[in-house]
N, C-alpha and C positions, 0 to 999 in steps of 0.2 A: 391694237394703241394707236392714237392720236398722234399726226406727228406735225410740230409746227416751226417753221423757220422764221424768226424774227430778225429783221435789221433793224438799225440805228437802234441797238441797244444801249447804249451807252447815254441816248436823250432821256429828256423828261417821260415822256410816258416809254418809250422802251424799257429802262431801267425798272418803270414800277409794272410790267410787262413780266421780266425775269422775275420778280420778288412776287406776281400772284402765281405765275404758273408751278413756282416752284410747292403750291402746296395743292399741286393738281397733278395727281400721281396716274391719272389715267392718262397724262399728254404729255409725248415726249417734243424737250425741242431742242432746238440750235439758237442759240444768239448770238447776232454777229453784227460786229463796230465796223466803223469805215477800212479801221489798220485789216480789219482779216475778210469783208469783201467788199471789194469798193464797183458800186451796184452802177456805173458809168461804164466799167470794162462788160461788156454781152459773154464775150468768151468765160470771164470770171463767173457772172451770174447762172450759167448753164450746166457749169461746170457744179459748182457747188449746190443747184437743187437739185440736179442729175446723180449727183451723188448721197444726197439728204433725201430727197423722195416725199418731199414735206404732201401730207392732205390739204395743207392752209399758208400762205405767206403771208403775213402783216407787214407790210412794209412804214416802217414808222424812222426812217431814213428822210431827211429834206434837207436841204438849205432854207434855213428858215432868219437870217439875219434878214432883217427888211431892208434897212437901208443900204448897206454893204452889197445888196445885192442890185440895186439901180447899178453900182458901177461893175459887179461880179456877175454881168451878162450872162457869158457861156456857161461860168461855173452853175450858175440856179439854173438854168436848163438844161446843164447836165445830169445835173441831180433827181429835180426835179422832177423833168418830161423825161431824159431818156432811158435811168434812172431805175423807171417806175416803169417805163414801158418794158424794158429789158425785163425784171422780173414778173410782171402780168405774161408775158410771153414764154418765158417757164413755167410759167402753172399751168399754162395752157398747157404745154404741150404735155406735161407729166400727168393732167386730169385733177389740179389740185383749184383750189379756191384760192383771189388776191383776197385781203383787206388792206385799203389803204387810203392812208390819214390823209384830209386835203382843208382846206381852209376857208374864212367868213372872207378873205381878201379877194376871192373871186364876185363878189360882187361889187357895185361902185359904190354901195354905203349911203345913198341917197333918200330908198322908199322911206316911206312913214310907214310904222306897223316892224309885222316879224317880217325877214324873208325864210320864205320856203323853200327846198329842195329845187321845185318846179320853176323858179322865178328864173327870170333872163340875169344871163353871167354877163358882167363886164369891169373886170378887172382894169385897178387905174393905176396897175405899177409891174414891175419887173416878177417881183415873186407873186403878187397876184394871177399875174399872167402866165407862168413856168409852170405854177400849182394848177392853173386848169389846163393846161397842155398837156401833164399829167395822167389827169382826170381824163382826158378824150385819149389820152392814149393806153391807160387801162382798159377802155370800155370797150375800146377797138380790138385789142390785144387778145381779152380773155372775158367770157360770157359769164362766167362763174366769178361776179365783182361784190364788191360793196366797197362806196367811197365812205367815207367819214366826214363830211366836212363841223367842224370845230372853231372855236376862237378863245383869245386869250387864255393861253394855258397858262399853267403852272404849277408846283410839284416842287417837292425834298433835294430833286439832283437838278443840276442846270443853271443856267441863268433867267430869271423871271422879274414878276414886277412886285410880287412879294417881297422875293430876296432885296433887290432894288431899293423898297422903300424901310424897309427893318433896316438897312444900313446908313443909310440917310437919316434917318430918324433919330439916330445915337450920333449924328454929325451938327443937323440944325435946328432951331427953335422953330419953321415954320418953312412949309415948301409948297411951290404953286403947285398943280393937277391939274392936266385936262378934263372940264368938265362940262365940254360938250360933242362927247363922242361917248356909246351907248353901246355897250354887249353883255354878253353871260359869261364871267370869268370861269373857267372850268377845271378842276384840280385832274391833273394828269393819271394820278390811280383811279378814276371815274371812268377816262379813257379807257384803261387799262382792261379796265371789269367790264366794260362794254364791249370789247374788243373780242374777249376770251367769252362770254355769253354767245356772242354772234358764232364765233368758232364752235363751241360747241353744238350748239342748233344747228350748221352748217352738217356738224361731220355725226351726228348721234344721229340726226334724220336721214343722212346719206342717201342716197338712191329716191327716197319718200319726200328731200327735202325742197319744200316749194319754190321754184325757179322764180316766182314771181316778188319773192324777197331780194333778191338779187336787184344790186341798187344805188341808188343815193341816197343818204340821209343825213340831216343834222343832227348833231350833241352837243351841248354847250348848258353850259350853267343858269340859273335859276334862283334868286331873285335878278332880272337884269338890274343892270347898276350904270354908273358914269365910272371912268379912270378914279375922277375924285371923290365919288361914295367907298368905291374899294380899298381906296389908301387908308378912307377913315375907320371903315370896318378893319383893314387888319391891323392900325393903332392902338383901336379899342381894346378891340383881341389881345395886342403885345399888354396894355399895362394892365387887363385883369388879369393877363399869363403872367404879368410881375416881369415881363421880359424889357419892358420900358418903364423907364420911373414916370414920366408922362410923355402923355401923343404930342407931334409936334401941331404949329394950326396948322391946319390944310386950308390956300387960299384956291379957292377954283378959279382958273383961267382957260381962253381961248384956244381952238388950233390954233391960229394964226400966232399965238402970244408965244407959242412953242413952236417951233418950226424945226423939217426934219428934209433928209434928203428926199424919202418917199411918203406920199398920200398916205393918212390912214384914212378906213372908211366911218363917218361919221356916225351911221348903223350897221352896227354886227348883231343885230338881238336874232338869235335863229328860232324857227319853229320849230319846236321839238317834238312834236307829235304825233310826227311818221315813226320814230323810232319805239316810241310810247306803245303805241296802237301794233306792231310789228313782232318786236323781242320783247316786249313787257320792262323798257329799262327806260327807268327816270331819268329824268334831266340832274347833270353834276348839283350837287349840294355842295357849293364853293363854301358856304357859310361855315359849315360843319367842317370842311379840310385845313380850316384855320385853326381847331382848336387846340390843335399840340405846335404853335409857332417855333417851341425849342428844335423840332425838325428839319425848320428851313433855314438853320442858322449855322 
């Protein structure tokens, strides 16, 4: 029996992992959120891991409030760096692998074209800096690691862009949406499915698992779009599904017209070819994931 420990179980990805693993009888899993396991406590992490003895740890816990992170620096690093380090160290001690979720914010966002896994990192804010520190901590603590960099995550649970747009569409006739930031919206359910596929590959192969598969992977959605384009697609789908009577008028605005405490990457377009070539995992089909928008309300 394969044993999987999931942190951040009430988050967007964590909740999808729990739902999907319920239909995997060959996997025993323990799903914990911050109330059940404080990953910033090294002692608590060691105790939980030693009691459950997982084959795989999936770290879906993170401090993801990008703007709040600019003020909550210590908390961001405690969760995103230290918590990740403690989980990776514990994984190493019990012979487990760790699958760790990271972000497009580790990049500056000023490149032309797609970001590959080997491109130089240069985070522009506390969130990205703390997540990059978490990546480095995981790499240094456990050789059996998979780091999954993703972007623009949305799902049925938690707060996200899709839910915000559906709410605002009920309140306004027109909306100004940023049109000069580009990326790949990523459905949380597809991230969960990708992580489960990788976990199965590692555990089914066992000692025969190709160790060169460990490392960093990009995983996000296609086709790439802007926030403005993403919003327009959400509204069009909502009208088709009769969730909205009519779509609000979407007006494209520039980043400087919508100032935020944290700087956002202008380019979050990730090259996902490596994960497709290695694990046969396709990019997230984010448009398909919007076909049941009633689940997001």
